[in-house]
C-alpha positions as CSV (number, residue, x, y, z in Angstrom):
1,M,4.4,96.0,-38.8
2,H,6.3,98.2,-41.4
3,D,8.3,95.5,-42.9
4,G,5.2,93.0,-42.7
5,V,5.9,91.3,-39.3
6,T,3.0,90.2,-37.1
7,L,2.8,91.2,-33.1
8,L,0.7,89.8,-31.1
9,A,-1.3,91.5,-28.4
10,D,-4.3,90.6,-25.8
11,L,-7.4,93.4,-25.5
12,Y,-9.2,93.5,-21.9
13,S,-12.1,95.7,-22.1
14,P,-14.6,96.9,-19.5
15,V,-17.9,95.6,-19.1
16,G,-20.7,97.9,-20.4
17,V,-18.7,100.7,-20.8
18,S,-18.4,101.6,-24.8
19,R,-15.0,103.3,-26.3
20,P,-13.8,104.5,-23.0
21,P,-10.0,105.3,-22.9
22,T,-7.3,102.5,-23.6
23,I,-3.9,102.1,-21.3
24,L,-0.9,100.5,-23.9
25,I,1.6,98.1,-22.7
26,R,4.2,96.9,-24.9
27,S,6.4,94.6,-23.0
28,P,9.4,92.2,-24.2
29,Y,8.4,90.1,-21.6
30,G,4.8,88.5,-22.3
31,R,1.4,89.2,-22.0
32,G,0.1,86.8,-19.6
33,G,1.1,85.7,-15.6
34,M,1.6,89.2,-13.7
35,I,1.4,91.3,-16.9
36,G,-2.0,90.2,-17.8
37,W,-3.3,89.7,-14.3
38,M,-2.0,92.9,-12.8
39,Y,-2.0,95.3,-15.8
40,G,-4.4,94.1,-18.0
41,K,-7.2,92.9,-16.0
42,G,-6.4,95.4,-13.5
43,F,-6.7,98.1,-15.1
44,A,-9.8,97.2,-17.3
45,R,-11.8,96.4,-13.9
46,Q,-11.0,100.4,-13.1
47,G,-12.9,101.4,-16.6
48,F,-10.0,101.4,-19.1
49,Q,-9.6,98.7,-22.1
50,V,-6.1,97.6,-22.5
51,V,-3.7,96.1,-25.2
52,V,-0.7,94.4,-23.6
53,Q,1.7,94.0,-26.6
54,S,4.7,91.3,-26.9
55,C,7.3,93.2,-28.9
56,R,8.9,91.5,-31.8
57,G,10.7,88.2,-31.3
58,G,9.6,86.9,-28.0
59,F,6.0,85.5,-26.9
60,G,4.7,84.5,-30.4
61,S,5.4,87.6,-31.9
62,G,7.2,87.8,-35.1
63,G,10.3,89.1,-36.3
64,L,13.6,89.0,-34.6
65,L,14.6,90.5,-31.2
66,D,16.9,93.5,-31.5
67,P,16.6,94.9,-28.0
68,L,15.5,98.7,-28.1
69,G,16.0,98.8,-32.0
70,D,13.0,98.2,-33.2
71,E,10.5,100.2,-30.7
72,H,10.3,103.4,-32.2
73,E,8.9,102.1,-35.3
74,D,6.4,98.7,-34.0
75,G,5.6,101.3,-31.4
76,L,3.7,104.2,-33.8
77,A,3.0,101.3,-35.9
78,T,0.8,99.8,-33.3
79,V,-0.6,103.1,-32.7
80,A,-2.0,103.8,-36.2
81,W,-3.4,100.3,-35.8
82,M,-5.2,101.0,-32.7
83,R,-6.3,104.2,-34.7
84,A,-8.1,102.4,-37.1
85,Q,-10.2,99.8,-34.4
86,P,-13.6,100.2,-33.9
87,W,-13.1,100.3,-30.2
88,Y,-10.9,103.0,-30.0
89,G,-11.9,106.1,-28.0
90,G,-9.4,108.6,-29.5
91,S,-6.7,108.5,-26.6
92,F,-4.5,106.7,-24.8
93,A,-2.4,106.5,-21.9
94,M,1.1,104.1,-21.6
95,H,2.5,102.5,-18.2
96,G,5.2,99.9,-17.3
97,P,8.3,99.7,-16.1
98,S,12.3,99.1,-17.6
99,Y,11.8,98.2,-20.8
100,L,8.0,98.9,-21.3
101,G,8.9,102.5,-19.8
102,F,11.2,102.9,-22.9
103,T,9.1,101.3,-25.0
104,Q,6.8,104.4,-24.0
105,W,9.8,107.0,-24.7
106,A,10.5,105.9,-27.6
107,I,7.4,107.3,-29.7
108,A,5.9,109.4,-26.7
109,A,7.0,112.8,-29.1
110,E,4.9,111.5,-32.0
111,T,1.9,110.8,-30.7
112,P,-0.4,113.8,-30.1
113,D,-3.6,111.1,-29.3
114,L,-0.6,110.2,-25.8
115,R,-2.8,111.7,-23.3
116,A,-0.4,110.4,-20.2
117,M,2.3,108.1,-19.5
118,A,3.3,106.3,-16.3
119,T,7.1,105.3,-16.3
120,Q,8.7,103.4,-13.1
121,V,12.6,103.0,-13.4
122,T,13.1,103.9,-16.7
123,A,14.6,106.3,-18.9
124,S,14.5,107.6,-22.4
125,S,18.1,106.5,-23.1
126,F,20.0,103.6,-21.9
127,R,23.0,104.1,-23.4
128,E,24.3,106.2,-20.0
129,A,23.5,103.2,-18.0
130,A,25.3,100.4,-20.2
131,Y,28.5,102.9,-19.7
132,V,27.5,104.2,-16.3
133,G,30.8,107.3,-16.5
134,G,32.0,105.7,-19.2
135,A,33.0,102.0,-17.8
136,F,30.7,99.5,-18.7
137,A,27.7,97.7,-16.3
138,L,29.2,94.6,-17.0
139,E,27.1,92.4,-14.3
140,S,23.6,94.4,-15.4
141,S,24.5,94.0,-19.2
142,L,25.3,90.4,-18.6
143,I,22.2,89.7,-16.5
144,W,19.6,91.4,-19.0
145,T,21.3,89.8,-22.1
146,T,21.1,86.0,-20.4
147,L,17.6,86.5,-19.1
148,T,16.1,87.2,-22.1
149,A,18.3,84.8,-24.0
150,G,16.2,82.2,-21.3
151,M,13.1,84.3,-22.3
152,E,13.7,83.5,-26.1
153,S,14.0,80.0,-25.2
154,R,10.9,79.5,-23.4
155,I,11.6,79.1,-19.9
156,G,10.5,82.0,-18.5
157,G,10.2,83.6,-15.4
158,A,12.6,81.0,-14.5
159,S,15.3,82.8,-16.5
160,A,14.9,85.5,-14.1
161,L,16.1,83.1,-11.0
162,L,18.9,81.6,-13.6
163,A,20.3,84.9,-15.1
164,P,21.9,86.7,-11.9
165,R,23.4,83.6,-10.7
166,R,24.8,82.4,-14.6
167,T,26.2,85.8,-14.9
168,R,27.9,85.9,-11.5
169,R,29.5,82.5,-12.3
170,A,30.5,84.0,-15.8
171,V,32.2,87.2,-14.6
172,L,33.7,85.3,-11.7
173,S,35.4,83.0,-14.4
174,G,38.5,85.6,-15.7
175,R,37.5,84.4,-18.9
176,P,37.5,87.8,-21.2
177,L,34.7,89.7,-21.8
178,G,34.1,89.0,-25.0
179,E,33.1,85.4,-24.2
180,L,31.1,86.0,-20.9
181,D,27.7,85.5,-22.7
182,R,28.8,82.0,-23.9
183,L,29.8,81.1,-20.7
184,S,26.2,82.5,-19.0
185,A,23.8,81.6,-21.7
186,G,25.4,78.8,-23.8
187,R,26.0,80.9,-27.0
188,P,26.9,84.3,-28.6
189,L,24.3,86.9,-27.7
190,P,24.0,89.8,-30.4
191,F,23.0,92.5,-27.9
192,F,25.7,91.5,-25.6
193,Q,28.4,91.9,-28.3
194,D,27.2,95.2,-29.5
195,L,27.4,96.7,-26.3
196,L,31.0,95.9,-26.5
197,A,31.7,96.6,-30.3
198,H,29.9,100.0,-29.3
199,H,31.4,100.7,-26.0
200,G,32.2,104.8,-26.1
201,E,30.0,105.8,-28.7
202,V,27.5,108.8,-27.7
203,A,26.4,109.7,-31.7
204,S,27.1,106.5,-33.4
205,P,23.6,105.2,-36.0
206,Y,23.8,102.5,-33.5
207,W,22.9,104.6,-30.6
208,R,21.1,107.3,-32.2
209,K,18.4,104.9,-33.4
210,R,18.0,104.2,-29.8
211,D,18.3,107.2,-27.5
212,F,15.2,109.4,-27.2
213,S,16.5,111.8,-24.4
214,A,16.5,114.6,-27.4
215,S,13.2,114.3,-27.5
216,V,11.8,114.4,-23.9
217,E,11.6,118.5,-24.0
218,R,8.8,117.8,-27.1
219,V,6.3,115.3,-25.2
220,A,2.9,116.8,-24.5
221,A,1.3,113.7,-22.6
222,E,1.4,113.9,-18.8
223,V,4.3,112.4,-17.1
224,T,4.2,110.8,-14.3
225,M,7.6,108.8,-13.0
226,T,8.5,106.3,-10.0
227,G,11.9,105.5,-9.6
228,G,14.3,104.2,-6.8
229,W,17.2,105.3,-4.5
230,Y,18.9,101.7,-5.4
231,D,17.7,101.6,-9.2
232,V,20.2,101.6,-12.2
233,F,18.4,104.2,-14.1
234,L,17.5,106.6,-11.6
235,P,20.3,108.9,-12.6
236,W,19.3,109.7,-15.9
237,Q,15.3,109.5,-14.8
238,L,15.8,112.7,-13.2
239,K,17.8,113.6,-16.1
240,D,14.4,113.4,-18.0
241,Y,12.5,115.0,-15.1
242,A,14.9,117.7,-15.3
243,A,14.3,117.6,-19.5
244,M,10.2,118.4,-18.8
245,R,10.5,120.8,-16.4
246,A,13.2,123.2,-18.4
247,A,10.7,122.9,-21.1
248,G,7.9,124.2,-18.8
249,R,6.2,121.2,-18.0
250,Q,5.6,119.6,-14.4
251,P,5.8,116.1,-14.0
252,Y,5.0,113.9,-11.0
253,L,8.1,112.3,-9.4
254,T,8.5,109.3,-6.8
255,I,11.4,108.0,-5.3
256,G,10.8,105.0,-2.9
257,P,13.6,102.9,-1.4
258,W,13.5,100.2,-4.1
259,Y,15.8,99.1,-6.7
260,H,15.2,97.7,-10.3
261,A,13.8,94.1,-9.3
262,D,12.2,95.4,-6.1
263,V,8.4,94.3,-6.1
264,R,8.0,96.7,-3.5
265,H,7.4,99.6,-6.1
266,G,4.9,98.0,-8.3
267,R,2.4,98.4,-5.7
268,T,2.9,102.1,-5.2
269,A,3.6,102.5,-9.1
270,N,-0.1,100.9,-10.1
271,A,-2.0,103.2,-7.5
272,D,-0.2,106.4,-8.9
273,A,-0.9,105.2,-12.3
274,L,-4.4,104.7,-11.7
275,A,-4.7,107.8,-10.0
276,W,-3.0,109.6,-13.1
277,F,-4.6,108.2,-15.6
278,R,-8.0,109.1,-14.1
279,A,-6.7,112.8,-13.8
280,H,-6.0,112.8,-17.3
281,L,-8.2,110.5,-19.7
282,L,-11.4,110.7,-17.3
283,G,-11.1,114.0,-16.0
284,D,-11.2,113.2,-12.3
285,P,-8.0,114.4,-10.5
286,S,-9.5,113.7,-7.1
287,G,-6.8,111.1,-6.7
288,L,-3.9,113.3,-7.1
289,R,-1.5,114.6,-4.4
290,A,-0.9,117.9,-3.8
291,E,2.9,118.2,-4.3
292,P,4.5,116.6,-7.3
293,V,7.5,115.4,-5.5
294,R,7.8,112.7,-3.4
295,I,10.1,111.2,-1.8
296,F,11.3,108.5,0.8
297,V,14.0,109.4,2.7
298,T,16.0,106.7,4.2
299,G,17.6,106.7,7.2
300,A,14.8,109.0,8.3
301,N,12.3,106.6,7.3
302,E,9.7,108.9,6.1
303,W,7.8,110.2,3.2
304,R,8.3,113.6,2.1
305,D,5.9,116.0,-0.2
306,Y,8.2,118.7,-2.2
307,P,7.2,121.1,-5.1
308,D,10.1,120.4,-7.0
309,W,13.5,118.2,-7.9
310,P,16.1,119.2,-7.3
311,V,14.8,120.3,-3.2
312,P,14.1,124.0,-3.0
313,G,16.1,125.5,-0.2
314,T,19.2,122.8,0.0
315,R,22.2,124.1,-0.1
316,T,25.7,122.0,-1.9
317,R,28.4,122.5,0.2
318,R,32.2,120.5,0.0
319,W,33.2,118.2,2.5
320,H,36.8,117.8,1.7
321,L,39.4,114.9,2.2
322,Q,41.3,115.6,4.8
323,P,44.9,114.4,6.0
324,G,44.9,111.6,8.0
325,F,41.8,109.9,6.5
326,N,39.7,112.4,7.6
327,L,36.5,114.2,5.9
328,G,35.0,117.8,6.9
329,P,33.6,121.1,5.3
330,E,37.2,122.6,6.3
331,S,39.7,123.3,3.7
332,P,42.8,121.2,4.0
333,G,46.0,121.7,5.0
334,T,49.3,121.1,3.5
335,S,49.7,117.7,3.0
336,S,51.3,115.0,1.2
337,P,48.5,112.4,-1.3
338,D,47.7,109.4,-0.3
339,R,48.3,105.9,-2.3
340,Y,47.1,102.9,-3.2
341,R,47.7,100.6,-6.0
342,Y,45.1,99.1,-8.2
343,D,46.1,95.7,-9.6
344,P,43.0,94.2,-12.5
345,K,44.2,90.7,-11.9
346,Y,43.2,90.7,-8.4
347,P,40.5,93.5,-8.8
348,T,38.4,95.1,-6.1
349,P,35.3,94.1,-5.1
350,V,32.4,95.8,-4.8
351,L,29.4,95.4,-1.8
352,G,25.7,96.3,-2.7
353,G,25.2,99.3,-5.1
354,P,22.5,99.4,-8.3
355,V,22.6,96.5,-10.4
356,L,20.0,95.5,-12.9
357,I,18.4,92.1,-10.7
358,G,19.4,91.1,-7.4
359,N,18.8,93.2,-4.1
360,S,20.6,96.8,-4.4
361,E,19.9,97.7,-0.7
362,P,22.7,99.1,1.4
363,R,25.0,96.7,3.1
364,D,27.9,96.9,5.3
365,N,31.2,97.6,3.7
366,R,33.7,97.3,6.4
367,R,35.1,94.2,4.8
368,L,35.4,96.2,1.5
369,E,37.3,99.1,3.6
370,A,39.7,97.1,5.0
371,R,41.2,96.5,1.8
372,R,45.0,98.2,0.5
373,D,43.3,98.9,-2.8
374,V,40.8,101.2,-1.1
375,L,41.2,105.1,0.7
376,V,38.7,105.9,3.4
377,Y,38.1,109.4,4.6
378,T,35.3,109.8,7.9
379,S,33.5,112.4,9.3
380,P,33.7,113.1,12.9
381,V,30.5,112.0,14.8
382,L,27.7,113.9,13.7
383,A,26.3,115.7,16.8
384,A,22.4,116.6,15.1
385,D,20.5,114.2,12.4
386,T,22.1,115.8,9.0
387,D,19.7,115.2,5.7
388,V,21.5,115.4,2.8
389,I,18.9,115.5,-0.1
390,G,19.7,116.0,-3.8
391,P,22.6,115.1,-6.8
392,V,26.3,114.4,-5.2
393,S,29.4,114.4,-7.3
394,A,33.3,114.5,-6.4
395,E,36.1,116.5,-7.1
396,L,39.1,114.8,-7.0
397,F,42.8,115.2,-7.8
398,V,44.9,112.3,-8.8
399,R,47.4,111.7,-10.6
400,T,48.1,108.1,-12.1
401,S,50.9,105.5,-13.4
402,R,48.4,104.9,-16.0
403,E,46.8,107.0,-18.1
404,H,43.4,104.4,-18.5
405,T,41.9,103.6,-15.4
406,D,38.8,104.1,-13.3
407,L,37.8,105.9,-10.0
408,V,34.5,104.5,-7.8
409,V,33.5,106.8,-5.5
410,R,31.2,106.3,-2.7
411,V,29.6,107.5,0.0
412,C,28.5,105.8,3.4
413,D,26.8,106.1,6.6
414,V,28.3,104.9,9.7
415,H,26.2,103.6,12.5
416,P,27.6,103.7,16.1
417,D,28.4,99.7,16.2
418,G,31.0,100.8,13.1
419,V,29.0,99.1,10.5
420,S,29.4,101.0,7.6
421,R,26.8,101.0,4.9
422,N,26.9,102.1,1.4
423,V,24.3,105.1,0.8
424,C,25.3,106.4,-3.0
425,E,28.0,105.9,-5.5
426,G,29.6,106.8,-9.1
427,V,32.3,106.1,-11.8
428,R,34.2,107.7,-13.9
429,R,37.0,106.1,-16.2
430,L,40.0,108.0,-16.9
431,T,41.2,108.0,-20.7
432,P,43.8,110.1,-22.1
433,A,41.4,113.2,-22.9
434,D,41.5,113.7,-19.1
435,V,44.4,116.2,-19.6
436,A,47.3,116.4,-16.5
437,D,48.4,119.3,-15.8
438,A,52.7,119.9,-15.5
439,D,53.0,117.4,-12.4
440,G,51.0,115.0,-14.0
441,V,47.5,115.4,-12.1
442,R,44.0,115.3,-13.2
443,R,41.2,117.5,-11.7
444,V,38.5,114.6,-12.6
445,L,34.6,115.1,-11.9
446,V,32.9,111.9,-10.7
447,E,28.5,111.9,-10.7
448,L,27.0,109.6,-8.2
449,W,23.6,108.5,-7.7
450,P,20.9,111.3,-6.3
451,I,21.0,111.0,-2.4
452,G,17.5,111.0,-0.1
453,H,19.1,110.4,3.5
454,R,19.4,111.2,6.6
455,F,22.9,110.8,8.5
456,R,21.6,110.3,12.5
457,R,23.0,112.1,15.5
458,G,26.1,109.4,16.5
459,H,26.6,108.5,12.9
460,Q,29.1,109.0,10.6
461,I,29.9,110.3,7.1
462,R,32.2,108.3,5.3
463,V,34.2,108.3,1.5
464,Q,35.4,105.4,-0.4
465,V,37.8,106.3,-3.1
466,A,38.6,103.2,-5.0
467,S,39.7,101.9,-8.5
468,G,37.6,98.8,-8.9
469,A,33.8,97.6,-8.2
470,Y,33.8,94.0,-9.7
471,P,32.0,93.0,-11.3
472,R,29.4,95.7,-11.6
473,I,32.2,97.2,-13.6
474,P,34.7,95.1,-15.8
475,R,38.4,95.6,-14.2
476,N,40.3,98.3,-16.3
477,P,43.4,96.4,-17.7
478,G,45.2,99.9,-17.7
479,T,45.8,99.7,-21.2
480,G,43.4,101.1,-23.2
481,E,42.6,97.7,-25.3
482,P,39.1,97.7,-26.5
483,L,36.3,96.0,-24.2
484,G,36.8,92.0,-24.5
485,S,39.8,91.8,-26.6
486,G,41.7,90.4,-23.7
487,G,44.6,91.8,-23.3
488,P,47.3,92.3,-20.8
489,M,46.0,93.6,-17.7
490,V,48.8,95.8,-15.8
491,A,48.6,97.5,-12.6
492,S,48.2,101.4,-11.7
493,D,49.8,103.3,-8.5
494,Q,47.4,106.0,-7.8
495,E,47.7,109.1,-5.8
496,V,44.5,111.4,-4.2
497,F,45.8,115.0,-3.4
498,H,43.9,117.3,-0.3
499,D,46.1,120.0,0.0
500,P,45.3,123.7,-0.2
501,A,46.0,123.6,-4.2
502,R,44.2,120.7,-4.9
503,P,40.8,120.0,-2.4
504,S,39.4,117.1,-3.8
505,A,36.2,116.4,-2.0
506,V,32.4,115.3,-2.6
507,L,29.8,117.6,-2.8
508,L,26.8,116.9,-0.6
509,P,23.1,118.7,-1.0
510,F,22.3,119.8,2.9
511,Q,19.0,120.6,3.7
């Protein structure tokens, strides 16, 4: 590397093939086990040579692990090293999910011999996923830092099983955020502390070094993306897709009924990557599908192919919060606002939803909806199957007793038996920068996860509004104190308006 550190790599080569195209995989999770078998041997058997490299600070590679911080320089140094090897044939591809996908974006705009990328459940920047909607992704951030601490301690794959349990025990302890890494991993974790320290920063040197979203439009490689409806990175993966489309490129996109740690997307992603590499490294496009976008529509339980994302032909419609806790496309009439009280000492919990490690599939939310600190708005029974596919957002008119508070909006599918399953959600952290009108009412936009779902005939569409999703995000103390400070916690009173002048609504893309 540029500073003299040596990184270890394994090279897998197909027998009897001279200088075939190379697939580079850079991983912080080691080179053996499933990674070596599935990626190394798997692609070598298909006629490619594969370089599987351990990122610095783990599994024999030198240096200290600085998560996300060294992948640009280390990746470029690795490519320069490959070019000097007698077995390198002049072109290569990159492959892998999550962090392995981030290492691709870190160098993609500066490597002309990178011909193809296969990225899964990842994005070109992790900053927005770490501070989703301005809040802190507490559970996912602590799980990952606890996981990597276990990797450094050489307990390897066992850490993936232990990290969620240790994290949940730590976050439910009630201790200040700045102490949770000691509870979950037994020692301070620099990356977790860095995430706390740089919360709210957009253009700081810390995040500029780790954010490659601005370079996506300059990537010349052909890109295929695999994502999941319940993945923590899906909204930002779709921003990368949109950036490439705006630059005149046509990446491929597959979104399945998967969450981040779901092993089921691995087989689909690898098959997609193999067809992609054959097309763009070997000149054999026979394995590519006709349409670039393939999504699994939940509720309908079927795969569909489309020419683009967002899906052409959809119409975004406002479904308004109505008096009497109703929901529908009609404009709301004159009414008083609905109220609830959020107390961070007894934070509103979360049931289901995107988390880094663990099952994020939809869950029955009735127990959550019965709480007094959750507002619930429900549509009439649907007379026909209703497909909702595309970006989702909410526009809320709210008045709060504290300038610092959170808004959590969730869309659910209510089944005929009363079961209410979460489909997508979003968070927005409010600060004094969200200006109120003369009556103290603030207009707040909340971006939710995208959706590809059929609400079946006889079902109902439901919207939840709350101010907590603990421990997915930390409790908001209401004081504006920095993360991890451990200061006082103050309850807040919230009002949600739904009248002709302040028509709170969720914006749904109907097909």
